[in-house]
N, C-alpha and C positions, 0 to 999 in steps of 0.2 A: 452549529458546526456541521459540516457535511463530509462524510467519509465514503470513498469508493473502495469496496471490498471485492477482490477478484480471487475467488476460491471455489474449486470444483467439488470439494468434500462437503456434503450437506450437514454432517454432524458439526464440523468445525465452523462452517458458515453460519449455521443457526446459533451456535453458542456465541460466536463473536458478535453477530448482529444483535442478539438479545442483550448481551452485556453492555455493548456500546449504546444501544437505544436507551437502556435504563440509565446510562450515564449522560444522557441528553444529546446524543449524536443522531443525526439523520443518516441512515446507512443505505447506500445504493449498492446492491449485491449482484454481481455477474459471475457466471460459472465458466466462461470461456474467454479466450483471448480476443476474438473478433468482436464480441459484444463490448468488452472493456475498451477496445480501441475506439468504438463508436461513442462510448460514454465519455471518454476524456475529451473528445472534440465537441460534445454537445453541452457539457455543463462543467463548471468549475467545482473542484473539491478542495477541502482544507488539508486532507491527508488521504493517502492510498495505502491499503494493505494488499500486497500483491503476492500471490502464490507463485513459486518459481516454476513448477511443472504443472501445465494445464493440458487438457485433452487435445487441444488444437495447436499447441506450440509452447514456447518458453516465455515465462514472464519477463525474461531479460530482453526479449524483442520489444515489448511495450516500454520497458525502461529506456531502451535505446531510442525509440521513437520520441518519447517525451523529452529526453535530453536533447535530441536534435532539434526539436521545436522550441527549445528554450523554456519549457514548462518548469516552473519552480515548485510544483506540488511536492511536498515531502512524501517519499515513498519508503515504506517499510516492507522489505521482502520477507516472505515466510517460506520455509521448506522443511520437509521431514528429513532431509539429508543434511547432516552436519558436516559438510565438506568445506574446509578452509578455502579451497580454490573458488567455490561458488560464492562464498561470502565476500572474498576479495574482489571477484569480478563484479558482483552486484554493487559493492561500495564504489569501485572505480568508475562504473557507469553513472552513478548518481544516487543510489539508494542511501538514505540517511541512517538506516538501521536494518538488522537482520534477526529474525526470530526463528528459532528451531522448534518445530512441532514435535511432540505436544508441548504447549506452553501454558503457563498459568494465566487465566483471563485477567487477573489483577495486574500482572506484569505487562501484558499486552496493552491494557488501558493506560498505564503510566507512560509507556513508550509512545502511544498515540498522542497523548496530551503533550508530551515533550516535542514530538514532531510538529504538532500544530503550532506550538509556541515558536518553534524555529521558523516555520513557514510565515507566521505573522511578522516576525522580525525581518525576514528577507523582503517581504512585500513592502514593509514600511521603509526599509533602506532603498529599495528600488523606486519608490514613489517620491522620495524627497531627497 
């Protein structure tokens, strides 16, 4: 399974990458919006963990781009800001889940597995 991690905080990024790699995931990690935009067009991912606030823009912009392209990759938005309006906006645009930082790595891993399962079901439904 392949995961796209978009996170500018190196402490969080390293922890997430280490935890998910130990769980059997291949993790592609990018720290800015522009690199992430290139990554989503270059390679398919089973799940994306997307930081809401990045140095060069909002993760919501990438979420909107993927939604407009019809990309069905399950996206979990992460933010240090526990704003209900941010959560609702992200979910309305197409995020499947929302994690508030700091979060337990075990909880994140469960949510990633759940999102991957959802993605597989959607791909199976669309294929047949």
